[in-house]
C-alpha positions as CSV (number, residue, x, y, z in Angstrom):
1,M,19.2,27.7,6.4
2,P,16.1,29.3,4.5
3,G,18.3,29.9,1.4
4,H,18.0,33.1,-1.0
5,R,14.7,33.9,0.0
6,T,15.3,34.9,3.4
7,K,14.4,39.1,2.2
8,G,11.4,38.1,0.0
9,F,9.6,35.9,2.7
10,C,10.0,39.2,5.4
11,A,8.8,41.4,2.0
12,S,6.2,39.3,1.4
13,A,5.0,38.6,5.0
14,V,4.0,42.1,5.5
15,A,2.2,42.2,2.5
16,L,0.4,39.5,3.5
17,V,-0.3,41.1,6.5
18,L,-1.0,44.8,4.2
19,C,-3.9,42.4,2.3
20,A,-5.2,41.1,5.2
21,M,-5.7,44.3,7.1
22,A,-7.2,45.6,4.1
23,A,-8.7,42.7,2.2
24,G,-9.3,40.1,5.1
25,C,-7.5,37.9,3.2
26,G,-6.2,34.7,4.6
27,G,-4.6,31.0,4.2
28,S,-1.6,29.9,2.9
29,G,-0.9,30.7,-0.6
30,E,-2.1,34.3,-1.4
31,S,-1.3,36.8,-3.8
32,V,0.8,39.6,-3.2
33,G,1.6,42.9,-5.0
34,G,1.1,43.4,-8.8
35,G,-0.8,39.8,-8.5
36,K,1.7,37.5,-7.8
37,V,1.1,34.3,-6.3
38,V,3.2,33.4,-2.8
39,L,3.3,29.6,-2.3
40,R,5.5,28.0,0.5
41,Y,7.6,25.2,0.1
42,T,8.7,22.9,3.0
43,W,11.2,20.4,3.3
44,W,13.7,18.5,5.5
45,G,17.7,18.0,4.2
46,N,21.1,18.4,4.6
47,P,22.8,21.8,2.9
48,D,23.6,20.2,-0.1
49,R,20.2,19.3,-0.9
50,A,18.8,22.5,-0.2
51,E,21.3,24.0,-2.1
52,R,20.1,22.2,-4.9
53,T,16.1,22.9,-4.3
54,E,17.1,26.4,-4.7
55,Q,18.5,26.5,-7.5
56,A,15.5,24.2,-9.4
57,V,13.0,26.6,-7.7
58,A,14.8,29.6,-9.1
59,L,14.3,27.8,-12.5
60,F,10.6,27.2,-11.7
61,E,10.1,30.6,-11.2
62,K,12.0,32.0,-13.9
63,Q,9.6,29.7,-16.6
64,H,6.4,30.9,-13.9
65,P,6.7,34.3,-13.4
66,N,3.6,35.1,-12.0
67,I,4.4,32.7,-9.2
68,R,7.0,33.3,-6.1
69,V,7.9,30.4,-3.7
70,Q,9.0,30.7,-0.2
71,T,11.6,28.0,0.4
72,S,12.3,26.5,4.4
73,F,14.2,22.9,5.3
74,S,15.4,21.9,8.5
75,A,16.4,18.2,10.0
76,Y,13.9,15.6,9.6
77,E,12.9,15.5,13.1
78,A,12.7,19.1,13.9
79,Y,10.9,18.7,10.8
80,K,8.4,16.1,11.6
81,Q,7.5,18.2,14.3
82,K,7.3,21.2,13.0
83,L,4.7,20.3,10.4
84,A,2.8,18.2,13.2
85,T,2.7,21.8,14.8
86,Q,1.1,23.4,11.3
87,A,-0.9,20.6,10.1
88,A,-2.8,21.1,13.8
89,G,-3.0,24.1,13.7
90,G,-4.1,24.1,10.0
91,D,-1.5,25.5,8.8
92,A,0.2,23.9,6.7
93,P,2.6,24.9,3.7
94,D,1.4,25.1,0.1
95,V,4.2,21.9,-1.0
96,M,5.2,19.5,1.6
97,Q,7.7,16.8,1.6
98,L,6.5,14.0,3.0
99,D,7.7,10.6,4.7
100,Y,6.5,6.9,3.6
101,R,5.0,7.3,7.7
102,Q,3.2,10.4,6.8
103,I,0.9,9.6,4.4
104,D,-1.9,8.3,6.4
105,Q,-1.8,10.0,9.3
106,Y,-2.0,13.4,7.6
107,A,-4.5,12.0,4.1
108,S,-6.4,10.6,6.8
109,G,-6.4,13.7,9.1
110,G,-7.7,16.1,5.9
111,V,-4.4,18.4,5.6
112,L,-3.2,17.2,1.9
113,L,-5.1,18.0,-1.3
114,D,-6.7,14.7,-3.8
115,L,-4.1,15.6,-6.4
116,A,-7.0,14.0,-9.2
117,R,-8.4,16.9,-9.1
118,Q,-5.3,18.7,-10.8
119,K,-4.7,16.2,-13.1
120,A,-4.6,18.5,-15.7
121,V,-1.2,20.3,-14.4
122,L,0.5,17.6,-12.7
123,G,1.4,14.6,-14.9
124,T,1.9,10.6,-13.6
125,G,1.8,8.9,-16.8
126,E,5.7,8.2,-16.3
127,I,5.8,7.0,-12.8
128,D,5.4,3.4,-12.3
129,P,2.1,2.5,-11.2
130,G,3.5,0.0,-8.0
131,L,5.4,3.1,-6.6
132,L,2.7,6.0,-7.4
133,A,-0.2,3.8,-5.9
134,T,1.8,4.1,-2.6
135,G,1.3,7.5,-2.0
136,R,-2.7,7.4,-2.1
137,L,-5.4,6.1,0.4
138,D,-8.6,4.7,0.0
139,G,-8.1,4.9,-4.0
140,T,-7.6,8.8,-3.2
141,Q,-3.8,10.6,-4.6
142,Y,-2.8,12.6,-1.7
143,A,1.1,12.1,-2.6
144,I,3.4,11.7,-5.3
145,P,6.4,10.3,-5.1
146,Q,9.2,12.0,-6.0
147,G,12.4,9.6,-5.7
148,R,13.0,6.3,-4.8
149,G,15.8,5.3,-2.8
150,T,16.5,2.4,-0.3
151,E,18.5,1.9,2.9
152,T,22.2,1.3,3.0
153,V,25.8,1.1,4.9
154,A,27.4,4.1,4.4
155,Y,31.1,4.1,5.4
156,D,34.1,6.0,4.9
157,V,36.2,4.3,2.0
158,K,40.2,5.8,3.9
159,V,39.4,4.4,7.5
160,W,38.6,1.4,6.2
161,K,40.9,0.7,4.3
162,E,43.5,1.7,5.9
163,S,41.9,-0.8,9.0
164,G,43.0,-4.1,6.9
165,V,39.2,-5.5,7.6
166,P,37.8,-6.9,3.8
167,L,36.0,-4.3,2.5
168,P,31.7,-5.1,2.5
169,G,31.0,-7.3,-0.6
170,R,27.2,-7.4,-2.5
171,S,26.0,-9.0,0.6
172,W,26.2,-9.9,4.1
173,T,24.4,-11.1,7.1
174,W,23.6,-9.2,10.2
175,S,26.8,-11.7,11.9
176,E,29.1,-11.1,9.5
177,W,28.2,-7.1,9.6
178,A,28.4,-7.9,13.7
179,D,31.7,-9.1,13.2
180,A,33.1,-6.3,11.3
181,M,32.4,-4.0,13.3
182,R,34.0,-5.6,15.7
183,A,37.2,-5.6,13.8
184,L,37.1,-2.2,13.1
185,A,36.5,-1.4,16.2
186,E,39.6,-3.4,17.5
187,K,41.4,-1.8,14.1
188,T,40.9,1.7,14.9
189,G,40.1,2.2,18.6
190,K,36.1,3.7,18.3
191,P,32.6,2.3,17.4
192,G,32.8,0.6,14.3
193,A,29.1,2.0,14.0
194,T,26.4,3.8,14.7
195,D,24.3,1.9,17.3
196,P,21.1,-0.1,15.1
197,G,19.3,-0.2,17.8
198,Q,17.8,2.9,18.2
199,S,16.6,2.9,14.7
200,E,12.7,1.6,13.6
201,D,13.8,1.8,10.1
202,C,17.2,-0.7,11.1
203,F,14.6,-3.2,13.4
204,E,12.0,-3.6,10.4
205,V,15.3,-5.2,7.4
206,W,16.2,-7.0,10.3
207,L,12.3,-8.3,10.5
208,R,11.6,-8.4,6.6
209,G,14.7,-10.6,6.8
210,R,13.4,-12.9,9.6
211,G,10.3,-13.2,7.4
212,K,8.2,-11.1,9.4
213,S,7.1,-6.8,9.0
214,L,6.5,-4.0,11.3
215,Y,2.9,-4.2,11.0
216,T,0.6,-6.6,9.6
217,K,-2.3,-5.8,6.8
218,D,-5.1,-4.5,8.6
219,G,-2.8,-1.9,10.7
220,G,-1.4,-4.2,13.5
221,L,1.8,-4.8,14.6
222,G,3.5,-7.6,13.1
223,F,5.9,-8.5,15.4
224,T,6.2,-9.3,19.2
225,A,7.7,-8.1,22.4
226,D,9.8,-11.6,22.2
227,D,11.2,-10.7,18.2
228,L,12.0,-6.9,19.8
229,T,13.5,-8.5,23.0
230,R,15.8,-10.4,20.8
231,W,17.2,-6.7,18.2
232,W,17.3,-5.3,21.5
233,T,19.8,-7.8,23.1
234,F,21.5,-8.4,19.9
235,T,22.2,-4.3,19.7
236,D,22.8,-3.7,23.0
237,K,25.3,-6.3,23.5
238,L,27.3,-4.6,20.5
239,R,27.3,-1.3,22.2
240,R,28.3,-2.8,25.9
241,E,32.0,-4.2,23.6
242,G,32.1,-0.9,22.2
243,V,31.4,-2.5,18.8
244,V,28.9,-0.1,18.3
245,S,28.4,3.8,19.9
246,P,27.8,4.6,23.4
247,A,24.1,6.2,24.5
248,E,25.8,9.1,24.5
249,Q,26.6,10.0,21.1
250,T,23.2,8.2,19.9
251,T,21.0,10.4,21.7
252,Q,22.6,13.0,19.3
253,L,20.7,11.9,16.8
254,D,18.1,14.2,15.1
255,G,18.0,13.1,11.1
256,S,21.4,14.5,9.8
257,V,23.9,13.1,9.0
258,E,26.2,16.2,11.3
259,N,25.2,14.8,14.1
260,T,25.8,10.8,13.5
261,P,28.7,9.2,15.3
262,L,30.2,8.8,11.3
263,G,29.0,12.6,10.7
264,R,31.2,13.6,13.8
265,G,34.7,11.5,13.2
266,E,33.9,8.6,16.1
267,A,32.5,5.6,14.0
268,V,33.3,4.5,10.7
269,A,29.9,3.6,9.1
270,D,26.2,4.8,9.6
271,S,22.8,3.4,8.1
272,N,20.7,5.4,6.6
273,W,18.9,5.5,3.3
274,D,20.9,5.8,0.3
275,A,20.2,9.6,-1.2
276,P,21.2,11.8,2.7
277,A,24.4,9.9,2.7
278,S,25.3,12.2,-0.6
279,G,25.5,14.7,3.0
280,F,28.8,12.6,4.8
281,L,30.8,14.3,1.5
282,A,31.2,17.4,2.7
283,L,32.4,15.8,6.5
284,I,34.3,13.1,5.2
285,P,36.2,14.0,2.1
286,S,38.7,11.1,1.7
287,G,35.3,10.0,0.2
288,V,32.5,7.3,1.2
289,A,30.7,4.5,0.0
290,L,28.1,2.8,0.0
291,A,27.2,-1.3,0.9
292,P,24.0,-3.3,0.9
293,M,21.9,-3.5,4.6
294,P,22.6,-7.1,6.2
295,S,20.4,-9.8,5.3
296,G,18.2,-12.2,7.5
297,E,21.3,-15.4,8.6
298,D,19.4,-18.0,5.5
299,G,20.2,-14.8,3.2
300,T,17.0,-13.5,2.7
301,P,17.0,-9.5,2.4
302,G,15.5,-7.3,5.1
303,Q,15.7,-3.5,3.1
304,Y,13.4,-2.7,0.0
305,F,13.0,0.2,-2.7
306,K,10.8,2.7,-1.3
307,P,9.7,6.2,-2.1
308,S,12.5,8.0,0.1
309,M,9.8,11.0,-0.1
310,F,7.1,11.7,-1.4
311,L,5.4,15.8,-2.2
312,G,1.6,17.0,-1.0
313,V,-0.2,19.9,-1.4
314,G,-1.8,21.5,1.7
315,A,-5.7,21.2,1.0
316,N,-5.8,24.5,2.3
317,T,-3.9,25.8,0.0
318,G,-5.4,29.3,-1.6
319,H,-3.5,28.6,-5.0
320,A,-3.7,24.7,-5.7
321,K,-3.3,25.2,-9.3
322,E,-0.2,26.3,-8.9
323,A,0.7,23.9,-6.0
324,A,0.8,21.4,-8.6
325,Q,2.3,22.9,-11.0
326,L,5.4,23.1,-8.1
327,V,5.4,19.6,-7.7
328,D,4.6,18.6,-11.8
329,F,8.2,20.7,-12.4
330,L,9.9,18.9,-9.4
331,I,8.8,15.3,-11.2
332,N,9.0,15.9,-14.5
333,D,10.8,18.9,-15.6
334,E,14.3,17.3,-17.0
335,Q,16.2,20.6,-16.2
336,A,15.3,20.3,-12.5
337,A,16.2,16.6,-12.7
338,K,19.3,17.8,-13.8
339,I,19.6,20.3,-10.9
340,L,18.6,18.0,-8.2
341,G,20.7,14.9,-9.3
342,A,19.7,11.8,-6.4
343,T,19.5,14.3,-3.6
344,R,16.2,12.6,-2.9
345,G,16.5,9.9,-4.8
346,I,16.6,8.3,-8.6
347,P,13.7,10.0,-9.9
348,V,10.8,8.4,-10.8
349,N,9.9,9.9,-13.8
350,E,11.0,6.8,-16.1
351,S,11.5,9.0,-19.5
352,V,13.8,11.6,-17.0
353,R,15.5,8.5,-14.8
354,E,16.6,7.3,-18.3
355,E,17.5,9.9,-19.6
356,I,20.0,11.8,-16.7
357,E,21.4,8.8,-14.8
358,P,23.8,8.8,-17.8
359,Q,24.6,12.0,-16.8
360,L,24.9,11.5,-12.8
361,K,27.9,12.4,-11.9
362,D,30.0,12.1,-8.4
363,F,28.0,10.6,-5.5
364,D,24.9,10.2,-7.4
365,R,26.2,8.2,-9.6
366,T,27.1,6.5,-6.6
367,I,23.6,6.2,-5.5
368,A,22.6,5.0,-9.0
369,A,25.4,2.1,-9.0
370,Y,24.1,1.1,-5.4
371,Q,20.7,0.8,-6.8
372,S,21.3,-0.9,-9.7
373,S,23.4,-3.5,-7.6
374,L,20.2,-4.8,-6.0
375,E,17.9,-4.7,-8.8
376,G,15.9,-8.1,-8.8
377,S,17.2,-8.7,-5.6
378,L,14.8,-7.6,-3.2
379,K,11.2,-8.3,-2.0
380,D,8.6,-5.7,-2.9
381,P,7.8,-3.1,-0.6
382,P,5.6,-3.3,2.5
383,Q,2.2,-0.6,2.6
384,A,2.5,2.5,4.0
385,P,2.7,2.5,7.4
386,P,-0.4,3.6,9.2
387,S,-0.3,6.7,11.3
388,G,0.4,5.9,14.7
389,D,3.4,4.6,13.5
390,N,4.6,8.9,12.9
391,A,4.3,8.7,16.9
392,L,5.5,5.7,17.2
393,Q,8.9,6.1,16.0
394,T,9.9,8.8,18.9
395,T,8.8,6.0,21.6
396,F,11.3,3.2,19.4
397,Q,13.9,5.7,20.3
398,R,12.4,6.7,23.8
399,D,12.7,2.8,25.0
400,Y,15.8,2.1,23.1
401,D,17.6,4.9,25.4
402,Q,16.9,3.4,28.7
403,V,18.4,0.7,27.0
404,S,21.3,1.7,26.2
405,Y,21.8,4.0,29.5
406,E,21.1,0.5,30.9
407,R,17.2,1.9,33.0
408,M,15.8,-1.0,31.5
409,S,16.7,-5.0,30.0
410,P,15.8,-5.2,27.0
411,R,13.3,-7.8,27.9
412,E,11.6,-4.6,30.0
413,A,11.9,-1.9,27.1
414,A,10.0,-4.2,24.7
415,E,7.4,-5.1,26.5
416,N,7.0,-1.5,27.3
417,Y,7.3,-0.4,23.2
418,V,4.8,-3.3,22.7
419,T,2.5,-2.1,25.2
420,E,2.3,1.3,24.1
421,A,2.5,0.8,20.5
422,K,-0.5,-1.8,20.4
423,A,-2.4,1.2,22.7
424,E,-1.1,4.1,19.7
425,L,-2.5,1.8,17.0
426,R,-5.7,1.6,18.4
427,S,-6.6,5.3,19.2
């Protein structure tokens, strides 16, 4: 979905070709006829996020008539692949949305601009210092957090209530979560939830609830094959019982809510991040609610607040100042924040957050209330993962596919993953 700038993109592309032929200009962020600067801005998300983003960008263009912004978005997995291809070819966008797991990879790879060079137009004084630091590598600010998010169990309120199964409370353990999913499957005749075995994010929550972590401070694995075997044995048993989604459904997951079992009406719940969970509303008009992620058996929480996403500027942009102005607008402009709501998480600019939270409506208010309910109960976030983790997310899903299709035992798949992960992290 290219948004309302499709025609503008075509015209700009023609102008860029003519410019390159006539003047030898090239690279990202070129100017077109009349001196107008063109910036490429890309992100991942759903149609709701796209609509709001287009509205915010239109306001930015109105405030900056010398700048035109080309926008594009896709589902998370497709976005990751496309951005990796662009970065490898030296054609990264001027402004790009980044995941926590991509910071190390793209910063160390020379893809991202040092944003400290643009401090004259990019303000960060209203961002919590700890949150801001998550966008740094070796002391250099390569990315700015755009929102604060956390994981959640999103569920179909109507179906859950009609089942007679007690609704989730303020906390539950993984065992209690599994019992609830069993009861839902029995009452509704369909899986209670998406199989969490395929999700590295869910595994991390489970690990942290047991006092462990995905990675050590020096970038090594923070868990063993025994730990992963326990996790996959737990989820595989639930899948065999029909409590969570079958392999045929989980292998269709692509990062979009539309292709989750919950989004397709084939399950009652789904583990996701709170901001993208807003996309379920268009698919489940009867209502979606948010519950906390399960904790360890002793009540230790595994989930955490983290930057829901970041904004970075391409190192090769031809218009660093204008790109930084767009980043500043998306993070610090109050009107932009009102348009974007909580679709990318609760705003990181503290003054803006205090101003707009009382004005949030509908699902944005749901997200804000959900985060407020967790204040003071979660542990500190981990440091940004090493660059190899970006590739290991795919490896994690691939190896669990072997379990869910019963081609490998949980032990075999876990040992295979740990071997590959150690090799990836050393490379």
